[in-house]
C-alpha positions as CSV (number, residue, x, y, z in Angstrom):
1,M,117.5,-117.4,-43.4
2,A,120.1,-117.8,-40.7
3,L,121.9,-114.6,-41.7
4,I,118.6,-112.7,-41.6
5,K,118.0,-114.0,-38.0
6,E,121.6,-113.2,-37.0
7,R,121.8,-109.7,-38.4
8,L,118.2,-108.5,-37.9
9,N,116.7,-110.9,-35.4
10,I,113.8,-111.6,-37.8
11,D,112.4,-115.1,-38.1
12,A,112.1,-115.6,-41.8
13,V,109.5,-118.0,-43.2
14,L,110.0,-120.0,-46.3
15,T,106.9,-120.7,-48.5
16,D,106.6,-122.7,-51.7
17,G,106.3,-120.8,-55.0
18,K,106.6,-121.5,-58.6
19,I,109.8,-123.2,-60.0
20,G,112.5,-120.6,-60.0
21,Q,110.5,-118.0,-58.1
22,F,112.4,-116.0,-55.4
23,E,110.8,-113.1,-53.6
24,V,111.3,-111.6,-50.2
25,I,108.2,-110.1,-48.8
26,A,107.9,-108.1,-45.6
27,D,104.7,-106.7,-44.3
28,G,102.9,-107.6,-47.6
29,K,105.5,-105.6,-49.6
30,R,107.9,-107.2,-52.1
31,I,111.4,-106.1,-50.9
32,V,113.6,-108.2,-53.3
33,E,112.9,-110.6,-56.1
34,R,114.8,-112.7,-58.6
35,G,115.8,-110.7,-61.6
36,G,117.3,-111.3,-65.0
37,N,115.8,-112.3,-68.3
38,W,114.8,-115.7,-69.8
39,L,118.4,-116.6,-70.7
40,T,119.9,-115.9,-67.3
41,R,117.0,-117.6,-65.5
42,S,117.3,-120.7,-67.7
43,F,120.9,-121.0,-66.5
44,G,119.8,-120.7,-62.9
45,A,121.1,-117.1,-62.4
46,G,119.3,-113.9,-61.3
47,Y,119.1,-114.5,-57.6
48,P,119.8,-111.5,-55.4
49,D,123.0,-111.3,-53.3
50,L,122.3,-112.3,-49.7
51,E,123.9,-109.1,-48.4
52,N,121.6,-107.1,-50.6
53,V,118.6,-108.9,-49.2
54,V,119.6,-108.1,-45.6
55,E,120.3,-104.5,-46.5
56,Q,116.9,-104.1,-48.2
57,L,115.1,-105.7,-45.2
58,K,117.0,-103.3,-42.9
59,K,115.9,-100.3,-45.0
60,H,112.3,-101.5,-45.0
61,R,112.4,-102.1,-41.2
62,G,113.5,-98.5,-40.7
63,S,110.7,-97.1,-42.8
64,V,107.9,-98.9,-41.0
């Protein structure tokens, strides 16, 4: 969340979800989510790269 604030000056808000759930939502639209299949998720993988999250937010911000 600090990187998002530093790079985009956006105050990110963390909310509880289901176990293993990871979604980034901006203006009601899902920007990034945890991927992978049941095997990768069971090993704790599938989370998006933080740089990718920042880039996707930047693209979304430009399209609004």
